[in-house]
C-alpha positions, 0 to 999 in steps of 0.5 A, a space after each residue: 141113848 135114844 132119847 139124846 139122839 132125837 134130842 140132838 136132832 131137834 136142838 139142831 133144828 131149833 137153833 140152825 142157822 138161817 144160812 143164805 144159800 144161792 140158788 140162782 139156777 132155781 127155775 121154779 117161778 113164785 106162786 101167782 099173785 092172782 090167787 088171793 088167800 081168804 082170810 074170812 076162812 078160820 082154816 087159813 089161820 094157825 091160831 085165833 082167839 077160841 082156836 088155840 092149839 093144845 101145846 100153847 094153852 099152858 101159856 095163856 091166861 084164861 082171860 086175855 087182855 080185853 083191850 090187847 091183841 097179839 098179831 104174830 108172824 112166823 120166820 122162814 121154815 122152808 130152807 131145804 136146798 132140795 126144795 125148789 119152790 119159791 112159796 109154800 101153799 097155805 095148805 101144805 101140811 108139813 109147813 102147818 105142822 112146822 108152824 104149830 109145833 115150832 113157831 107157835 109153840 117156841 115163839 108165839 107162846 112168849 106173847 100168848 098171855 098178854 092178848 088175844 093172839 092171831 097168827 095167820 098162815 101165809 105163802 112163805 117165801 123160801 130162804 134162798 129169796 133173800 140172796 136171789 132178789 133180782 132172780 125171783 126172790 122179791 117176787 116171792 117176798 112180796 107175794 108172802 107180804 101180800 098174804 100177811 097184809 091181807 090177813 092183818 086187813 082182815 083182822 083190822 075189819 073184823 076182829 080188832 074193835 079198837 084194841 091195842 096191838 102188839 106186833 111180833 115176828 122173827 127173821 122173815 116174819 119180822 121183815 113182813 111185820 116192818 112192812 106192816 108198820 110202814 104201810 099201817 102205823 108210821 105216821 098214821 092214826 093206828 099208831 095210837 093203838 101200837 102197844 109194841 112191835 117185836 122184830 128180832 132177826 133182821 137187821 133194822 136202823 134205829 131210824 127205820 121208821 118216820 114216827 115209830 121209834 126204837 124203844 129204849 126202856 122197858 116200858 115204853 110203848 108205841 115203838 119196836 125193839 129188835 135184836 140179833 143173838 150171837 155166840 161169844 165168838 161171832 159168826 163173821 159171815 153172818 155178822 155182816 148182815 147186822 153190823 151197825 144195826 139197832 140192837 136192845 138187850 132183851 134181858 134188860 130191855 134197854 141198851 145195857 152193855 153187859 148183863 149178869 147171868 142172874 138177870 136172865 128170866 127163862 130159856 124155853 127149851 125143846 123138852 118144854 122146860 124153862 131154864 132161868 139164869 142161863 147166860 150172860 148177855 153183851 151188846 155188840 155192834 149191832 148183835 147181842 151175843 150171849 156166853 154158853 147157855 147153862 142148861 142140862 144139854 149145854 154140850 150141844 151148843 157147841 154144835 150149833 153155828 149160831 143162835 139166830 133161830 133161838 132169838 125168841 125162845 132163848 129169852 122167852 120168859 123176858 119177852 113174856 114179862 116185858 110184854 105184860 109191862 109194856 101192856 100195863 103201861 099202854 092201859 095206864 095211858 089209855 086210862 089217864 087219856 080217858 079221864 083227861 078227856 072226861 075232865 075237859 068235857 066237864 
């Protein structure tokens, strides 16, 4: 009984809705922009090649793809109404623990076997920032992005070495990844190194970027995919954020409207086990809704308002396999380009 109660609490946290709270009376101002984060220090990275936490080592290969890197930005983890801070300091121990044992374990791990994984700690903005943009929220989000951008710039200068790049994020992390796409890839030479950007949990238009396309095929590269997961009965209050936005089916990785449960490849649950063939998927207007998942604790899903924070681990194995497929496509294109240039030279 004690185990079930603890599991209930954990699952509730894992799938809790990122509801937008109104904190217009919060008087705490965002952290100062003057103090920049030093990403030459390994202590400011949650994950670096050679610095993988124990809990994801089972999801990595011995020799990650030499030509591929994965740059992952975690979602909003500071959501408490009682926490009046706009941003979380890099060295906040509670935050760092959540990053490693929640975000990295249940999300970043899906891409861990596709390449060398990089996960920076950053001064994340509080959830209230999205609903209070004119009252501190915009500044808080820009501060958070200033860290993500600085980490990416350091990564490019010191770690990338011309490797192909997978960008991955969720929710606030996807917000920051979209800014990286705009600042570093869209209409710029670095787009040639973009394998794919996975940015679920935020509403994006298909034409969000100028030259970075919404990818509509499972082996397509050089663009982005996005989705937002709902229960069969939409949470109408949350649905308004996604209506009319781009959505891919993260089982087929195209715009197939309905997929049967037997096609679902795997859901990483809080007990560390993978459950395949767990649910049907249906594409709606800007969202993907799923049937009640089939797994030992399915009844707990009735307590969950929606599946927002499960956007990635609900499709963990689907993401894992698709990521490897896109890596293969990228490497084939790179090889063909090399031989084409060699033939021209001869």
